[in-house]
C-alpha positions in Angstrom: -47.2 5.5 20.4 -48.7 8.6 22.0 -52.3 9.6 21.6 -54.6 12.2 23.1 -57.6 11.2 25.2 -59.8 12.4 22.3 -57.9 10.1 19.8 -57.8 7.2 22.2 -61.6 7.1 22.4 -61.8 6.2 18.7 -58.7 4.0 18.5 -58.9 1.9 21.7 -59.0 -1.5 19.9 -55.9 -0.6 17.8 -54.1 0.7 20.9 -54.8 -2.6 22.8 -53.4 -4.6 19.9 -50.3 -2.4 19.8 -49.8 -2.8 23.6 -50.2 -6.6 23.3 -47.5 -6.6 20.5 -45.2 -5.0 23.0 -45.4 -1.4 21.8 -45.5 1.3 24.5 -48.9 3.1 24.3 -49.2 6.4 26.2 -52.4 8.5 26.5 -51.9 12.2 27.0 -54.2 14.8 28.4 -53.5 18.4 27.4 -50.1 17.4 26.0 -49.0 15.7 29.3 -48.4 12.0 29.5 -51.1 10.7 31.8 -51.6 6.9 31.3 -49.6 4.0 30.0 -51.5 1.1 28.4 -49.8 -2.2 29.2 -51.0 -5.9 28.9 -52.0 -7.6 32.1 -49.3 -10.1 33.3 -50.4 -13.7 32.9 -51.0 -15.4 36.2 -49.6 -18.8 36.9 -52.1 -21.6 37.5 -52.1 -22.8 41.0 -52.7 -26.4 40.2 -49.5 -28.0 39.3 -47.6 -24.8 39.7 -44.6 -26.5 41.4 -44.7 -29.7 39.4 -41.2 -31.2 39.2 -39.8 -28.6 41.6 -40.8 -30.3 44.9 -39.6 -33.7 46.2 -41.6 -35.3 48.9 -39.5 -37.8 50.9 -41.0 -41.3 51.1 -41.0 -41.1 54.9 -43.7 -38.4 54.7 -46.3 -41.2 54.0 -45.1 -43.4 56.9 -47.3 -43.5 60.1 -46.2 -41.2 62.9 -44.8 -42.7 66.1 -47.0 -42.5 69.1 -45.1 -39.7 70.8 -45.3 -37.4 67.7 -48.9 -38.3 67.1 -49.8 -37.3 70.6 -48.6 -33.7 69.9 -51.0 -33.5 66.9 -54.0 -34.9 68.9 -53.3 -32.7 71.9 -52.6 -35.7 74.2 -48.9 -34.9 74.8 -47.8 -33.0 77.8 -45.7 -29.9 76.9 -43.8 -27.3 78.9 -46.7 -24.9 78.3 -49.0 -27.2 80.3 -47.2 -26.2 83.5 -47.8 -22.5 83.1 
């Protein structure tokens, strides 16, 4: 569907419906194609977006050993400490 800017002013609701139905809607200015009306892509919801796609190993919930925990708390000596 191609319509002029003048025509688009009075048919906007119809044009939106056509675009939502998958029809290409182009608005022209002085006979030149200027704008394409397309539906906005649906965004995925963040909550639960990866449900069923990620497996967390059971060991993830086990306590950390003292050496590893020291790195998280800043108590471990690293090679950078000597610089």
